[in-house]
N, CA, C, O and the ligand as a Tripos MOL2 file, in Angstrom:
@<TRIPOS>MOLECULE
protein
  185   183    47     0     0
PROTEIN
NO_CHARGES

@<TRIPOS>ATOM
      1 N         -31.4280  -27.6950  -33.6250 N.3       1 MET1
      2 CA        -30.8920  -29.0480  -33.7860 C.3       1 MET1
      3 C         -29.3680  -29.0380  -33.8480 C.2       1 MET1
      4 O         -28.7630  -28.2430  -34.5680 O.2       1 MET1
      5 N         -28.7830  -29.9080  -33.1020 N.am      2 ASN2
      6 CA        -27.3420  -30.0600  -33.1770 C.3       2 ASN2
      7 C         -27.0190  -31.3490  -33.9080 C.2       2 ASN2
      8 O         -27.8270  -32.2750  -33.9770 O.2       2 ASN2
      9 N         -25.8360  -31.3780  -34.4410 N.am      3 LYS3
     10 CA        -25.4050  -32.5910  -35.1250 C.3       3 LYS3
     11 C         -24.2960  -33.2460  -34.3260 C.2       3 LYS3
     12 O         -23.4020  -32.5960  -33.7840 O.2       3 LYS3
     13 N         -24.3990  -34.5430  -34.2820 N.am      4 TRP4
     14 CA        -23.4060  -35.3060  -33.5240 C.3       4 TRP4
     15 C         -22.9130  -36.4470  -34.3800 C.2       4 TRP4
     16 O         -23.6230  -36.9220  -35.2660 O.2       4 TRP4
     17 N         -21.7250  -36.8760  -34.1230 N.am      5 ARG5
     18 CA        -21.1780  -37.9930  -34.8760 C.3       5 ARG5
     19 C         -20.5000  -38.9540  -33.9250 C.2       5 ARG5
     20 O         -19.7220  -38.5530  -33.0590 O.2       5 ARG5
     21 N         -20.8080  -40.2450  -34.1010 N.am      6 CYS6
     22 CA        -20.1960  -41.2700  -33.2630 C.3       6 CYS6
     23 C         -18.7010  -41.3490  -33.5550 C.2       6 CYS6
     24 O         -18.2740  -41.4500  -34.7060 O.2       6 CYS6
     25 N         -17.9300  -41.3020  -32.4900 N.am      7 SER7
     26 CA        -16.4770  -41.3190  -32.6880 C.3       7 SER7
     27 C         -15.9710  -42.7150  -33.0160 C.2       7 SER7
     28 O         -14.8130  -42.8890  -33.3950 O.2       7 SER7
     29 N         -16.8390  -43.7080  -32.8710 N.am      8 VAL8
     30 CA        -16.4360  -45.0830  -33.1440 C.3       8 VAL8
     31 C         -16.7650  -45.4860  -34.5800 C.2       8 VAL8
     32 O         -15.8910  -45.9260  -35.3270 O.2       8 VAL8
     33 N         -18.0440  -45.3290  -34.9610 N.am      9 CYS9
     34 CA        -18.4640  -45.8260  -36.2760 C.3       9 CYS9
     35 C         -18.7920  -44.7120  -37.2600 C.2       9 CYS9
     36 O         -18.9740  -44.9690  -38.4500 O.2       9 CYS9
     37 N         -18.8670  -43.4860  -36.7760 N.am     10 GLY10
     38 CA        -19.1430  -42.3770  -37.6750 C.3      10 GLY10
     39 C         -20.6170  -42.1300  -37.9260 C.2      10 GLY10
     40 O         -20.9760  -41.3350  -38.7950 O.2      10 GLY10
     41 N         -21.4650  -42.7970  -37.1830 N.am     11 TYR11
     42 CA        -22.9050  -42.6050  -37.3140 C.3      11 TYR11
     43 C         -23.2820  -41.1630  -36.9920 C.2      11 TYR11
     44 O         -22.8670  -40.6080  -35.9750 O.2      11 TYR11
     45 N         -24.0750  -40.5700  -37.8790 N.am     12 ALA12
     46 CA        -24.4690  -39.1790  -37.6820 C.3      12 ALA12
     47 C         -25.8500  -39.1080  -37.0460 C.2      12 ALA12
     48 O         -26.7540  -39.8550  -37.4190 O.2      12 ALA12
     49 N         -26.0040  -38.2240  -36.1050 N.am     13 PHE13
     50 CA        -27.2480  -38.0820  -35.3650 C.3      13 PHE13
     51 C         -27.5810  -36.6110  -35.2140 C.2      13 PHE13
     52 O         -26.7040  -35.7820  -34.9740 O.2      13 PHE13
     53 N         -28.8550  -36.3000  -35.3560 N.am     14 GLU14
     54 CA        -29.2780  -34.9200  -35.1560 C.3      14 GLU14
     55 C         -30.2440  -34.8420  -33.9970 C.2      14 GLU14
     56 O         -31.1800  -35.6370  -33.9100 O.2      14 GLU14
     57 N         -30.0300  -33.9050  -33.1190 N.am     15 GLY15
     58 CA        -30.9370  -33.7620  -31.9910 C.3      15 GLY15
     59 C         -30.4100  -32.7490  -31.0000 C.2      15 GLY15
     60 O         -29.3280  -32.1870  -31.1650 O.2      15 GLY15
     61 N         -31.2020  -32.5320  -29.9670 N.am     16 GLU16
     62 CA        -30.8130  -31.5730  -28.9480 C.3      16 GLU16
     63 C         -29.5510  -32.0330  -28.2260 C.2      16 GLU16
     64 O         -28.6290  -31.2540  -27.9840 O.2      16 GLU16
     65 N         -29.5380  -33.3170  -27.8920 N.am     17 ALA17
     66 CA        -28.4010  -33.8850  -27.1820 C.3      17 ALA17
     67 C         -28.0560  -35.2340  -27.7940 C.2      17 ALA17
     68 O         -28.9260  -35.9040  -28.3500 O.2      17 ALA17
     69 N         -26.8220  -35.6300  -27.6970 N.am     18 PRO18
     70 CA        -26.4260  -36.9240  -28.2620 C.3      18 PRO18
     71 C         -27.0200  -38.0770  -27.4590 C.2      18 PRO18
     72 O         -27.2050  -37.9620  -26.2480 O.2      18 PRO18
     73 N         -27.3160  -39.1800  -28.1270 N.am     19 PRO19
     74 CA        -27.8470  -40.3410  -27.4220 C.3      19 PRO19
     75 C         -26.7950  -40.9600  -26.5140 C.2      19 PRO19
     76 O         -25.5950  -40.8250  -26.7550 O.2      19 PRO19
     77 N         -27.2540  -41.6370  -25.4710 N.am     20 GLU20
     78 CA        -26.2990  -42.2500  -24.5490 C.3      20 GLU20
     79 C         -25.5810  -43.4140  -25.1920 C.2      20 GLU20
     80 O         -24.4070  -43.6800  -24.9330 O.2      20 GLU20
     81 N         -26.3370  -44.1060  -26.0510 N.am     21 LYS21
     82 CA        -25.7570  -45.2600  -26.7240 C.3      21 LYS21
     83 C         -25.9370  -45.0920  -28.2220 C.2      21 LYS21
     84 O         -26.9860  -44.6390  -28.6810 O.2      21 LYS21
     85 N         -24.9390  -45.4470  -28.9650 N.am     22 CYS22
     86 CA        -25.0170  -45.3010  -30.4080 C.3      22 CYS22
     87 C         -26.0040  -46.3140  -30.9930 C.2      22 CYS22
     88 O         -25.8720  -47.5120  -30.7460 O.2      22 CYS22
     89 N         -26.9970  -45.8450  -31.7690 N.am     23 PRO23
     90 CA        -27.9580  -46.7580  -32.3750 C.3      23 PRO23
     91 C         -27.3580  -47.6210  -33.4740 C.2      23 PRO23
     92 O         -27.9560  -48.6120  -33.8910 O.2      23 PRO23
     93 N         -26.1960  -47.2480  -33.9310 N.am     24 SER24
     94 CA        -25.5710  -47.9800  -35.0170 C.3      24 SER24
     95 C         -24.6300  -49.0740  -34.5210 C.2      24 SER24
     96 O         -24.7790  -50.2400  -34.8870 O.2      24 SER24
     97 N         -23.6790  -48.7030  -33.7000 N.am     25 CYS25
     98 CA        -22.7070  -49.6970  -33.2490 C.3      25 CYS25
     99 C         -23.0090  -50.2050  -31.8390 C.2      25 CYS25
    100 O         -22.2920  -51.0500  -31.3020 O.2      25 CYS25
    101 N         -24.0980  -49.6680  -31.2430 N.am     26 GLN26
    102 CA        -24.5730  -50.1300  -29.9300 C.3      26 GLN26
    103 C         -23.5570  -49.9590  -28.8140 C.2      26 GLN26
    104 O         -23.7010  -50.5540  -27.7460 O.2      26 GLN26
    105 N         -22.5540  -49.1700  -29.0470 N.am     27 SER27
    106 CA        -21.5860  -48.9730  -27.9870 C.3      27 SER27
    107 C         -21.8040  -47.6180  -27.3290 C.2      27 SER27
    108 O         -22.3240  -46.6870  -27.9430 O.2      27 SER27
    109 N         -21.4030  -47.5310  -26.0940 N.am     28 THR28
    110 CA        -21.5060  -46.2670  -25.4020 C.3      28 THR28
    111 C         -20.3250  -45.4030  -25.8070 C.2      28 THR28
    112 O         -19.3600  -45.2250  -25.0640 O.2      28 THR28
    113 N         -20.4450  -44.8810  -27.0050 N.am     29 CYS29
    114 CA        -19.3360  -44.1230  -27.5630 C.3      29 CYS29
    115 C         -19.5170  -42.6530  -27.2410 C.2      29 CYS29
    116 O         -20.5830  -42.2190  -26.8040 O.2      29 CYS29
    117 N         -18.4850  -41.9190  -27.4590 N.am     30 SER30
    118 CA        -18.6130  -40.4850  -27.2640 C.3      30 SER30
    119 C         -19.0000  -39.8360  -28.5820 C.2      30 SER30
    120 O         -18.2940  -39.9500  -29.5840 O.2      30 SER30
    121 N         -20.1340  -39.1540  -28.5560 N.am     31 PHE31
    122 CA        -20.5580  -38.4370  -29.7450 C.3      31 PHE31
    123 C         -19.8460  -37.0940  -29.7960 C.2      31 PHE31
    124 O         -19.8440  -36.3280  -28.8320 O.2      31 PHE31
    125 N         -19.2500  -36.8360  -30.9320 N.am     32 VAL32
    126 CA        -18.5590  -35.5660  -31.0810 C.3      32 VAL32
    127 C         -19.4810  -34.5640  -31.7720 C.2      32 VAL32
    128 O         -20.2970  -34.9220  -32.6210 O.2      32 VAL32
    129 N         -19.3280  -33.3240  -31.3900 N.am     33 ASP33
    130 CA        -20.1130  -32.2580  -31.9840 C.3      33 ASP33
    131 C         -19.7230  -32.0920  -33.4500 C.2      33 ASP33
    132 O         -18.5770  -31.7670  -33.7630 O.2      33 ASP33
    133 N         -20.6800  -32.3150  -34.3410 N.am     34 ALA34
    134 CA        -20.3890  -32.2440  -35.7780 C.3      34 ALA34
    135 C         -21.1430  -31.1030  -36.4350 C.2      34 ALA34
    136 O         -21.5040  -31.1850  -37.6090 O.2      34 ALA34
    137 N         -21.3760  -30.0580  -35.6950 N.am     35 ASN35
    138 CA        -21.9770  -28.8760  -36.3110 C.3      35 ASN35
    139 C         -20.9640  -28.2700  -37.2740 C.2      35 ASN35
    140 O         -19.7560  -28.4900  -37.1870 O.2      35 ASN35
    141 N         -21.4920  -27.5430  -38.1390 N.am     36 CYS36
    142 CA        -20.8920  -27.0860  -39.3870 C.3      36 CYS36
    143 C         -19.4150  -26.7360  -39.4800 C.2      36 CYS36
    144 O         -19.0870  -25.7100  -40.0760 O.2      36 CYS36
    145 N         -18.5340  -27.5050  -38.9410 N.am     37 TYR37
    146 CA        -17.1390  -27.1970  -39.2260 C.3      37 TYR37
    147 C         -16.3970  -28.3730  -39.8420 C.2      37 TYR37
    148 O         -15.1760  -28.4920  -39.7440 O.2      37 TYR37
    149 N         -17.1780  -29.2370  -40.4800 N.am     38 ILE38
    150 CA        -16.5550  -30.2680  -41.2980 C.3      38 ILE38
    151 C         -16.6890  -29.8710  -42.7600 C.2      38 ILE38
    152 O         -17.6820  -29.2510  -43.1410 O.2      38 ILE38
    153 N         -15.7070  -30.2160  -43.5830 N.am     39 PRO39
    154 CA        -15.6710  -29.7210  -44.9700 C.3      39 PRO39
    155 C         -16.9060  -30.0640  -45.7910 C.2      39 PRO39
    156 O         -17.2950  -29.2800  -46.6570 O.2      39 PRO39
    157 N         -17.5310  -31.2050  -45.5470 N.am     40 ASP40
    158 CA        -18.6170  -31.6200  -46.4200 C.3      40 ASP40
    159 C         -19.9970  -31.3380  -45.8560 C.2      40 ASP40
    160 O         -20.9780  -31.9180  -46.3220 O.2      40 ASP40
    161 N         -20.0960  -30.4810  -44.8850 N.am     41 CYS41
    162 CA        -21.4110  -30.2280  -44.3070 C.3      41 CYS41
    163 C         -22.2490  -29.3000  -45.1690 C.2      41 CYS41
    164 O         -23.4760  -29.2870  -45.0660 O.2      41 CYS41
    165 N         -21.5920  -28.5300  -46.0120 N.am     42 GLY42
    166 CA        -22.3400  -27.6660  -46.9370 C.3      42 GLY42
    167 C         -22.8870  -26.4010  -46.3110 C.2      42 GLY42
    168 O         -23.6200  -25.6500  -46.9540 O.2      42 GLY42
    169 N         -22.5350  -26.1630  -45.0630 N.am     43 GLY43
    170 CA        -23.0530  -24.9790  -44.4050 C.3      43 GLY43
    171 C         -22.3830  -23.6950  -44.8580 C.2      43 GLY43
    172 O         -23.0100  -22.6390  -44.9390 O.2      43 GLY43
    173 N         -21.1010  -23.8110  -45.1480 N.am     44 GLY44
    174 CA        -20.3750  -22.6420  -45.6510 C.3      44 GLY44
    175 C         -20.3200  -21.5040  -44.6730 C.2      44 GLY44
    176 O         -20.4700  -20.3450  -45.0580 O.2      44 GLY44
    177 N         -20.1060  -21.8120  -43.4100 N.am     45 SER45
    178 CA        -20.0880  -20.7470  -42.4120 C.3      45 SER45
    179 C         -18.7830  -19.9760  -42.4360 C.2      45 SER45
    180 O         -18.7050  -18.8820  -41.8780 O.2      45 SER45
    181 N         -17.7690  -20.5160  -43.0630 N.am     46 ILE46
    182 CA        -16.4870  -19.7970  -43.1350 C.3      46 ILE46
    183 C         -16.2870  -19.2470  -44.5400 C.2      46 ILE46
    184 O         -15.2710  -18.6090  -44.8140 O.2      46 ILE46
    185 ZN        -21.3430  -45.7490  -33.2330 Zn       47 ZN47
@<TRIPOS>BOND
     1     1     2 1
     2     2     3 1
     3     3     4 2
     4     3     5 am
     5     5     6 1
     6     6     7 1
     7     7     8 2
     8     7     9 am
     9     9    10 1
    10    10    11 1
    11    11    12 2
    12    11    13 am
    13    13    14 1
    14    14    15 1
    15    15    16 2
    16    15    17 am
    17    17    18 1
    18    18    19 1
    19    19    20 2
    20    19    21 am
    21    21    22 1
    22    22    23 1
    23    23    24 2
    24    23    25 am
    25    25    26 1
    26    26    27 1
    27    27    28 2
    28    27    29 am
    29    29    30 1
    30    30    31 1
    31    31    32 2
    32    31    33 am
    33    33    34 1
    34    34    35 1
    35    35    36 2
    36    35    37 am
    37    37    38 1
    38    38    39 1
    39    39    40 2
    40    39    41 am
    41    41    42 1
    42    42    43 1
    43    43    44 2
    44    43    45 am
    45    45    46 1
    46    46    47 1
    47    47    48 2
    48    47    49 am
    49    49    50 1
    50    50    51 1
    51    51    52 2
    52    51    53 am
    53    53    54 1
    54    54    55 1
    55    55    56 2
    56    55    57 am
    57    57    58 1
    58    58    59 1
    59    59    60 2
    60    59    61 am
    61    61    62 1
    62    62    63 1
    63    63    64 2
    64    63    65 am
    65    65    66 1
    66    66    67 1
    67    67    68 2
    68    67    69 am
    69    69    70 1
    70    70    71 1
    71    71    72 2
    72    71    73 am
    73    73    74 1
    74    74    75 1
    75    75    76 2
    76    75    77 am
    77    77    78 1
    78    78    79 1
    79    79    80 2
    80    79    81 am
    81    81    82 1
    82    82    83 1
    83    83    84 2
    84    83    85 am
    85    85    86 1
    86    86    87 1
    87    87    88 2
    88    87    89 am
    89    89    90 1
    90    90    91 1
    91    91    92 2
    92    91    93 am
    93    93    94 1
    94    94    95 1
    95    95    96 2
    96    95    97 am
    97    97    98 1
    98    98    99 1
    99    99   100 2
   100    99   101 am
   101   101   102 1
   102   102   103 1
   103   103   104 2
   104   103   105 am
   105   105   106 1
   106   106   107 1
   107   107   108 2
   108   107   109 am
   109   109   110 1
   110   110   111 1
   111   111   112 2
   112   111   113 am
   113   113   114 1
   114   114   115 1
   115   115   116 2
   116   115   117 am
   117   117   118 1
   118   118   119 1
   119   119   120 2
   120   119   121 am
   121   121   122 1
   122   122   123 1
   123   123   124 2
   124   123   125 am
   125   125   126 1
   126   126   127 1
   127   127   128 2
   128   127   129 am
   129   129   130 1
   130   130   131 1
   131   131   132 2
   132   131   133 am
   133   133   134 1
   134   134   135 1
   135   135   136 2
   136   135   137 am
   137   137   138 1
   138   138   139 1
   139   139   140 2
   140   139   141 am
   141   141   142 1
   142   142   143 1
   143   143   144 2
   144   143   145 am
   145   145   146 1
   146   146   147 1
   147   147   148 2
   148   147   149 am
   149   149   150 1
   150   150   151 1
   151   151   152 2
   152   151   153 am
   153   153   154 1
   154   154   155 1
   155   155   156 2
   156   155   157 am
   157   157   158 1
   158   158   159 1
   159   159   160 2
   160   159   161 am
   161   161   162 1
   162   162   163 1
   163   163   164 2
   164   163   165 am
   165   165   166 1
   166   166   167 1
   167   167   168 2
   168   167   169 am
   169   169   170 1
   170   170   171 1
   171   171   172 2
   172   171   173 am
   173   173   174 1
   174   174   175 1
   175   175   176 2
   176   175   177 am
   177   177   178 1
   178   178   179 1
   179   179   180 2
   180   179   181 am
   181   181   182 1
   182   182   183 1
   183   183   184 2
@<TRIPOS>SUBSTRUCTURE
     1 MET1         2 RESIDUE 1 A MET
     2 ASN2         6 RESIDUE 1 A ASN
     3 LYS3        10 RESIDUE 1 A LYS
     4 TRP4        14 RESIDUE 1 A TRP
     5 ARG5        18 RESIDUE 1 A ARG
     6 CYS6        22 RESIDUE 1 A CYS
     7 SER7        26 RESIDUE 1 A SER
     8 VAL8        30 RESIDUE 1 A VAL
     9 CYS9        34 RESIDUE 1 A CYS
    10 GLY10       38 RESIDUE 1 A GLY
    11 TYR11       42 RESIDUE 1 A TYR
    12 ALA12       46 RESIDUE 1 A ALA
    13 PHE13       50 RESIDUE 1 A PHE
    14 GLU14       54 RESIDUE 1 A GLU
    15 GLY15       58 RESIDUE 1 A GLY
    16 GLU16       62 RESIDUE 1 A GLU
    17 ALA17       66 RESIDUE 1 A ALA
    18 PRO18       70 RESIDUE 1 A PRO
    19 PRO19       74 RESIDUE 1 A PRO
    20 GLU20       78 RESIDUE 1 A GLU
    21 LYS21       82 RESIDUE 1 A LYS
    22 CYS22       86 RESIDUE 1 A CYS
    23 PRO23       90 RESIDUE 1 A PRO
    24 SER24       94 RESIDUE 1 A SER
    25 CYS25       98 RESIDUE 1 A CYS
    26 GLN26      102 RESIDUE 1 A GLN
    27 SER27      106 RESIDUE 1 A SER
    28 THR28      110 RESIDUE 1 A THR
    29 CYS29      114 RESIDUE 1 A CYS
    30 SER30      118 RESIDUE 1 A SER
    31 PHE31      122 RESIDUE 1 A PHE
    32 VAL32      126 RESIDUE 1 A VAL
    33 ASP33      130 RESIDUE 1 A ASP
    34 ALA34      134 RESIDUE 1 A ALA
    35 ASN35      138 RESIDUE 1 A ASN
    36 CYS36      142 RESIDUE 1 A CYS
    37 TYR37      146 RESIDUE 1 A TYR
    38 ILE38      150 RESIDUE 1 A ILE
    39 PRO39      154 RESIDUE 1 A PRO
    40 ASP40      158 RESIDUE 1 A ASP
    41 CYS41      162 RESIDUE 1 A CYS
    42 GLY42      166 RESIDUE 1 A GLY
    43 GLY43      170 RESIDUE 1 A GLY
    44 GLY44      174 RESIDUE 1 A GLY
    45 SER45      178 RESIDUE 1 A SER
    46 ILE46      182 RESIDUE 1 A ILE
    47 ZN47       185 GROUP 0 **** ****
């Protein structure tokens, strides 16, 4: 599972690939890869 985040509204999504349209803001936004390199993800990979 990969994590994605909407660059417009910040909606978080988990899945193989990001959705074409954001289910939250309904815009065709670009989902950014939000796998474990954000401070609050709790993964502790670093
Ligand atoms: Zn969105």
